[in-house]
C-alpha positions in Angstrom: 0.1 4.4 15.3 -3.5 4.3 14.1 -3.5 8.1 13.7 -0.9 7.8 11.6 -1.8 5.1 9.5 -4.9 7.3 9.0 -3.4 10.3 7.7 -0.8 8.6 5.9 -4.0 7.1 4.4 -5.2 10.3 3.4 -2.5 11.7 2.1 -1.9 8.4 -0.6 -5.5 8.6 -1.5 -4.8 12.0 -2.6 -1.8 11.6 -4.2 -3.7 9.0 -6.1 -6.4 11.3 -7.3 -4.0 14.0 -7.9 -0.8 13.0 -10.0 -1.5 9.5 -11.2 1.0 9.4 -13.8 4.0 10.4 -11.1 5.1 6.6 -10.7 8.3 5.8 -8.7 10.9 4.1 -10.3 12.3 0.8 -8.6 15.9 1.8 -8.3 15.1 5.5 -7.6 14.6 7.6 -4.5 11.0 6.6 -3.4 11.1 8.5 -0.4 9.6 11.7 -1.6 6.6 10.5 -2.9 5.3 8.8 0.2 6.9 11.2 3.0 4.7 9.7 6.1 5.2 6.8 7.1 3.8 4.8 9.9 5.9 6.1 12.9 8.7 6.0 11.4 11.9 6.8 14.2 15.2 8.8 12.6 17.5 5.7 13.6 17.9 2.4 14.8 17.0 1.0 18.0 19.2 -1.6 18.3 21.9 0.7 16.8 22.4 4.5 16.9 23.2 4.7 13.1 22.0 7.3 10.4 23.0 8.0 7.2 22.6 7.0 3.6 21.8 3.7 1.8 24.8 1.2 1.9 26.0 0.8 -2.1 27.8 -1.8 -3.9 27.8 -5.7 -3.9 27.3 -6.9 -0.2 28.7 -10.1 -1.4 32.3 -9.0 -1.3 32.5 -8.9 2.5 32.7 -12.6 2.6 35.6 -12.7 0.3 34.3 -15.7 -1.3 34.3 -15.7 -5.8 32.7 -19.2 -5.4 29.5 -17.6 -3.8 29.5 -14.6 -6.4 29.6 -17.3 -9.1 27.0 -19.8 -7.4 24.8 -16.3 -6.9 25.2 -15.3 -10.6 24.4 -19.1 -11.6 21.1 -19.1 -9.2 20.0 -15.4 -11.4 20.0 -16.8 -14.7 18.7 -20.2 -13.7 16.0 -19.7 -11.4 12.4 -21.0 -12.3 11.0 -18.4 -10.0 13.1 -15.7 -12.0 11.3 -16.8 -14.9 8.3 -17.0 -13.6 7.9 -13.7 -12.2 9.4 -12.1 -15.6 6.6 -13.5 -17.1 4.4 -11.6 -15.2 6.3 -8.3 -16.4 5.4 -9.0 -20.1 2.0 -9.9 -18.7 1.5 -6.4 -17.4 3.3 -5.0 -20.0 0.5 -6.2 -22.1 -2.1 -5.4 -19.7 -0.9 -1.3 -20.2 -0.8 -1.6 -23.6 -4.3 -3.0 -23.6 -5.3 0.2 -21.3 -4.0 2.2 -23.3 -6.0 0.8 -26.6 -9.2 2.0 -24.7 -8.1 6.1 -25.7 -7.8 5.0 -29.6 -11.1 4.5 -31.7 -12.1 0.8 -32.3 -12.8 0.4 -35.9 -14.2 -3.2 -37.8 -15.0 -4.3 -41.0 -17.4 -6.5 -42.8 -18.1 -7.9 -46.3 -20.6 -10.1 -46.9 -21.6 -11.8 -50.1 -25.5 -13.4 -50.1 -28.3 -14.2 -52.7 -32.4 -14.6 -52.4 -34.4 -17.1 -54.6 -37.7 -16.4 -55.5 -40.4 -18.4 -57.0 -43.8 -17.3 -58.5 -46.3 -19.2 -60.6 -46.9 -18.6 -64.4 -49.2 -19.8 -67.1 -46.8 -21.5 -68.0 -45.9 -23.1 -64.3 -43.6 -22.1 -61.7 -40.4 -19.7 -62.4 -37.7 -19.0 -60.2 -35.2 -16.1 -60.0 -32.1 -15.6 -57.9 -30.6 -12.5 -57.3 -27.0 -11.8 -55.7 -26.4 -9.8 -52.6 -23.1 -7.9 -52.0 -22.5 -5.9 -48.5 -19.9 -3.8 -47.3 -19.4 -2.2 -43.9 -17.3 -0.4 -41.6 -18.2 0.9 -37.9 -16.1 2.5 -35.8 -16.7 4.0 -31.8 -14.7 6.4 -29.8 -15.1 7.4 -26.2 -14.0 11.0 -25.3 -12.4 10.8 -21.7 -14.1 13.5 -20.7 -13.2 13.1 -16.5 -10.1 11.3 -17.3 -11.6 7.9 -16.3 -9.8 6.4 -19.2 -6.6 8.0 -18.3 -7.1 6.4 -14.6 -7.4 3.0 -15.8 -4.0 3.9 -17.5 -2.4 5.2 -14.6 -3.3 1.9 -12.5 -2.3 -0.6 -15.1 1.2 1.0 -15.3 1.4 1.1 -11.1 0.5 -3.1 -11.6 3.2 -3.0 -13.8 6.0 -0.9 -11.2 4.4 -3.4 -8.9 5.4 -6.4 -10.7 8.6 -5.1 -11.9 9.0 -4.3 -8.2 8.3 -8.1 -7.7 10.9 -9.3 -9.7 13.5 -7.3 -8.0 12.6 -8.6 -4.6 12.4 -12.3 -6.1 16.0 -11.6 -7.3 17.4 -10.3 -4.5 15.7 -13.2 -2.6 17.4 -16.1 -4.9 20.2 -14.5 -4.2 20.3 -14.3 -0.8 18.7 -18.0 -0.3 21.6 -19.2 -2.5 24.2 -17.6 -0.5 22.9 -18.6 2.9 22.2 -22.6 1.1 26.0 -22.4 0.3 27.2 -20.9 3.8 24.9 -23.9 5.4 26.4 -26.2 2.7 30.0 -25.9 4.2 28.9 -25.4 7.2 27.2 -28.9 7.5 30.7 -30.1 5.7 32.4 -28.5 8.7 30.2 -30.5 11.2 31.1 -33.9 9.1 34.8 -33.0 9.8 34.1 -32.5 13.5 32.4 -36.0 13.1 35.2 -37.4 11.6 37.4 -36.1 13.9 35.6 -37.3 16.6 35.7 -40.6 15.5 39.4 -40.3 15.3 39.5 -39.3 19.2 37.4 -42.4 20.2 39.3 -44.5 17.9 42.2 -43.5 19.8 40.7 -43.7 23.5 39.8 -47.4 22.0 43.0 -48.4 20.9 44.7 -47.2 24.3 42.0 -48.4 26.5 43.1 -51.7 25.3 46.3 -51.2 25.4 46.1 -51.0 28.9 43.6 -53.5 29.2 45.8 -56.0 28.2 48.3 -54.9 30.4 46.2 -54.8 33.3 46.1 -51.1 34.1 42.3 -51.2 32.9 39.2 -52.6 33.5 36.8 -54.4 30.5 34.2 -51.8 31.6 36.7 -49.1 30.2 37.2 -51.4 27.5 32.9 -51.5 26.4 32.8 -47.7 27.4 35.3 -47.0 24.4 34.5 -49.3 21.6 30.6 -47.9 22.9 32.0 -44.3 22.3 33.1 -45.2 19.0 30.2 -46.7 17.7 28.5 -43.7 18.9 31.1 -41.5 16.6 30.5 -43.9 13.8 26.6 -43.0 14.1 27.1 -39.4 13.8 29.6 -39.3 11.1 26.5 -40.8 8.7 24.0 -38.5 10.1 26.4 -35.6 9.2 26.6 -36.9 5.8 23.2 -37.2 5.3 22.8 -33.8 6.3 25.3 -32.4 4.2 24.0 -34.4 1.1 20.3 -32.6 1.7 22.2 -29.3 2.3 23.8 -30.1 -0.9 20.9 -31.0 -3.2 19.3 -27.8 -1.9 21.5 -25.7 -3.4 21.5 -27.4 -6.3 17.9 -27.1 -6.6 18.3 -23.2 -6.5 21.4 -23.5 -8.9 18.6 -25.2 -11.6 20.8 -27.9 -11.3 19.6 -31.8 -10.7 19.9 -32.5 -7.3 22.7 -35.4 -7.5 24.6 -34.4 -4.4 28.1 -33.3 -6.9 28.3 -29.7 -5.8 32.0 -29.3 -4.0 32.5 -26.9 -0.6 35.7 -26.3 1.0 33.9 -26.8 4.6 35.3 -23.2 5.5 33.2 -20.6 6.9 34.1 -16.5 6.4 34.9 -14.7 9.5 33.3 -11.2 9.3 34.2 -7.6 10.6 31.9 -5.7 13.1 28.6 -4.7 11.1 28.8 -1.1 10.1 25.4 0.2 9.3 24.4 3.2 6.9 21.1 3.5 6.3 17.6 4.9 8.5 14.9 3.7 9.0 13.3 6.0 6.6 16.0 5.6 4.0 15.1 2.0 4.2 11.7 2.8 2.4 13.0 4.0 -0.3 15.5 0.7 -1.4 13.6 -2.3 -0.3 11.7 -3.6 -3.8 8.7 -5.1 -2.0 8.0 -1.7 -0.2 8.1 -0.6 -4.0 5.7 -2.9 -4.7 3.4 -2.2 -1.9 3.4 1.4 -3.0 2.7 0.4 -6.6 -0.5 -1.5 -5.6 -1.2 1.4 -3.1 -1.2 3.6 -6.0 -3.2 1.8 -8.2 -5.5 0.8 -5.5 -6.4 4.5 -5.3 -6.4 5.1 -9.0 -9.0 2.3 -9.5 -11.0 3.9 -6.7 -11.4 7.0 -8.4 -11.9 5.1 -11.4 -14.6 3.5 -10.0 -16.2 7.1 -9.1 -16.1 8.8 -12.5 -17.8 5.8 -13.9 -20.7 6.8 -12.3 -20.5 10.4 -14.4 -21.8 10.8 -18.0 -19.9 9.3 -21.0 -19.5 10.6 -24.0 -19.0 8.2 -27.3 -19.3 8.9 -31.0 -20.0 6.3 -33.4 -19.7 5.9 -36.7 -20.5 3.8 -39.6 -20.6 3.2 -43.6 -22.8 0.7 -45.4 -23.7 -0.4 -49.0 -26.2 -3.2 -49.8 -26.2 -4.0 -53.7 -27.2 -6.1 -56.2 -23.9 -5.9 -57.9 -19.9 -6.1 -56.6 -19.1 -3.2 -58.6 -21.8 -1.5 -56.9 -21.4 -2.1 -53.8 -17.6 -1.0 -53.7 -18.8 2.4 -55.8 -17.7 5.6 -53.4 -21.5 6.9 -54.5 -23.5 4.0 -53.2 -21.8 4.0 -49.8 -24.2 5.4 -47.0 -23.0 7.0 -43.9 -23.5 7.6 -40.4 -22.0 9.6 -37.8 -23.7 9.3 -34.6 -22.6 11.4 -31.4 -24.0 10.1 -27.8 -24.2 11.9 -24.5 -24.8 8.9 -21.6 -25.5 9.0 -18.3 -26.4 5.7 -16.1 -29.7 6.5 -14.2 -30.3 3.0 -13.0 -27.9 -0.2 -12.7 -29.4 -2.0 -9.7 -26.7 -0.4 -7.1 -24.1 -2.0 -9.5 -21.6 1.4 -9.8 -21.7 2.1 -7.0 -21.2 -1.3 -4.8 -18.0 -1.5 -7.6 -16.9 2.1 -6.5 -17.2 1.0 -2.8 -15.3 -2.5 -2.8 -12.7 -0.1 -5.1 -12.1 1.9 -1.7 -12.3 -0.8 0.3 -9.5 -2.3 -1.8 -7.8 1.0 -1.4 -7.8 1.0 2.2 -6.4 -2.5 2.5 -3.5 -1.7 -0.1 -3.0 1.3 2.6 -2.9 -1.2 5.3 -0.9 -3.4 3.7 1.9 -0.6 3.1 2.0 -0.1 6.5 2.1 -4.1 7.3 4.8 -4.2 4.7 6.7 -1.4 6.4 6.7 -2.5 9.8 7.9 -5.9 9.0 10.5 -4.7 7.1 11.7 -1.9 10.0 11.8 -5.2 12.0 13.6 -7.3 9.9 16.5 -5.1 10.3 16.2 -4.3 13.8 16.2 -8.4 14.5 19.3 -8.8 11.9 21.1 -5.4 13.7 20.8 -7.0 17.2 21.6 -10.1 16.9 24.8 -9.6 14.5 26.1 -8.0 18.1 25.2 -10.9 20.3 26.6 -13.5 17.4 29.6 -11.8 17.2 29.9 -12.0 21.1 28.8 -15.7 20.7 31.5 -16.7 18.3 34.1 -15.1 20.6 32.7 -17.1 23.6 33.0 -20.5 21.3 36.6 -19.5 19.9 37.9 -19.1 23.7 35.9 -22.3 24.6 37.2 -24.4 22.4 40.9 -23.2 23.1 40.6 -24.0 26.9 38.9 -26.8 25.7 41.9 -28.2 23.7 44.0 -27.7 26.4 41.8 -30.0 29.2 41.8 -32.6 26.3 45.7 -32.7 26.1 45.5 -32.9 29.9 43.4 -35.5 30.0 45.2 -37.5 27.9 48.2 -37.6 29.8 46.8 -38.0 32.9 44.5 -41.5 31.7 47.8 -43.0 29.8 49.6 -42.2 33.4 46.6 -43.7 35.4 45.6 -41.0 37.1 42.0 -40.2 35.7 39.4 -42.4 34.7 38.0 -43.1 30.9 35.1 -41.0 31.7 37.1 -38.1 32.5 39.2 -38.7 28.9 36.1 -39.2 27.2 34.4 -35.9 28.8 37.3 -33.8 27.6 37.2 -34.9 24.7 33.4 -34.3 24.3 34.0 -30.9 25.1 36.5 -30.2 22.7 34.3 -31.5 20.2 31.2 -30.2 21.6 33.1 -26.2 21.2 34.5 -27.1 18.4 30.8 -27.7 16.9 29.2 -24.9 18.5 31.6 -22.6 16.9 30.9 -24.0 14.0 27.8 -23.4 14.1 28.0 -19.8 15.7 30.1 -18.9 12.6 27.5 -20.2 10.2 24.9 -18.3 11.9 26.4 -15.0 12.2 26.8 -15.3 8.3 23.7 -16.7 7.2 22.1 -13.5 9.6 24.2 -11.3 8.0 23.1 -12.3 4.6 19.5 -11.8 6.4 20.8 -8.2 7.3 21.2 -7.2 3.6 18.0 -8.8 2.4 16.0 -7.0 4.9 17.7 -3.8 3.5 17.3 -3.9 -0.3 20.7 -4.6 -0.9 22.4 -4.7 -4.2 23.6 -7.4 -6.4 26.6 -8.5 -8.0 24.5 -8.8 -11.5 21.4 -8.4 -12.9 19.1 -11.7 -13.3 18.8 -13.8 -16.5 15.2 -12.8 -16.5 15.5 -8.9 -17.1 17.1 -9.4 -20.4 14.4 -11.4 -21.7 11.5 -8.9 -20.7 10.1 -7.3 -23.4 10.6 -3.6 -24.1 7.6 -1.7 -22.9 5.4 -0.3 -26.2 4.0 3.1 -25.8 1.9 2.7 -28.9 -1.4 0.2 -28.2 -2.2 -2.4 -30.6 
């Protein structure tokens, strides 16, 4: 893999030097620009799949309109997205600043003053005061002989593309976090329902045991055991309510609401179909916004490395000035009295104490770091998808096994309750049967919740589409082409 990354590095730096303005868009296909990726397979190891990137809204598979509405609310109110949108606007302003370096700088000045002179005469000391008015205009412009300024402009544009990719990645992350928080809230409420069912089941055993004790068919140990199991169930209710409250507050924070535990949920979890992936590892690089950001930063780093090298070459500067200084203001603004000067200079750095070469070396090192970051981001993205693909199949098997376990546990509980009523088994057998059934029901809730959150993580790893665009995008100022 090391050799692949080195070859990849060479290709990227060459691309940076030759076509700095050809930057990828966030929503477009970026696979053609960086065709070489570190050890990219043709298909996933966890699944034998190839094809095109999935399109459309991945939230629809959960068949939950409330989830879609909550995701839209989170995208509209997220402080994280507002922060990212502000950074995009800052990057746009930095791009305008970089473009302005190719334009002339013009400064104007106007001054007014006076001079006082004293001299001795036969009659004493006389003093004279003269007024002085000045008017000046200075202009300077640097010719971009080696396209050094152009490299800086292209690097700023790449920074802008990176910040826009960061916003898209944050948007996707907020959507996924909100969907997962909604799943977790429903799972917590479902577990709370299981705890209530546990309490009801334990209470039935207590009532039955106390009646049997009154008829002399049970011992005091059985009564104490039934009451202890009931108290334990009551404590578990308090625990599950605490967890469901925390889950509700986490979701409310994501929605931009005050965490008051006021949000309601049906305590239902989605039953999902088998996952049918339609994207190959190489196509993943053309889809994920964080990969787009890494690509853009890689381009920017390469451009700045080239810009640092070009800074060591001669530069051509043109400077001009218009000025006048007169005792009378009308003379100061008289065009015939204005003096003009125009100077062209070719400047070659000779000795800078190693500053320019150090800046060049630092820029090259930063470009090499960006290459490594891109490779790391690609490997991390592939790993996330592989994990989600492998987990989906295993979680589906787990969910199926838990459903069968719950069905058998229910039948066993019914049989144990009848046998305890008839006196053929002890209370410990009945409590054990109840525990198995309630545990199986709790495990089924966990299995379904884990599978749903893993499915969301899968689409997050793919960089999947969203139902709406973040409100932060609408607040971005349009990019201006004219430098101020």
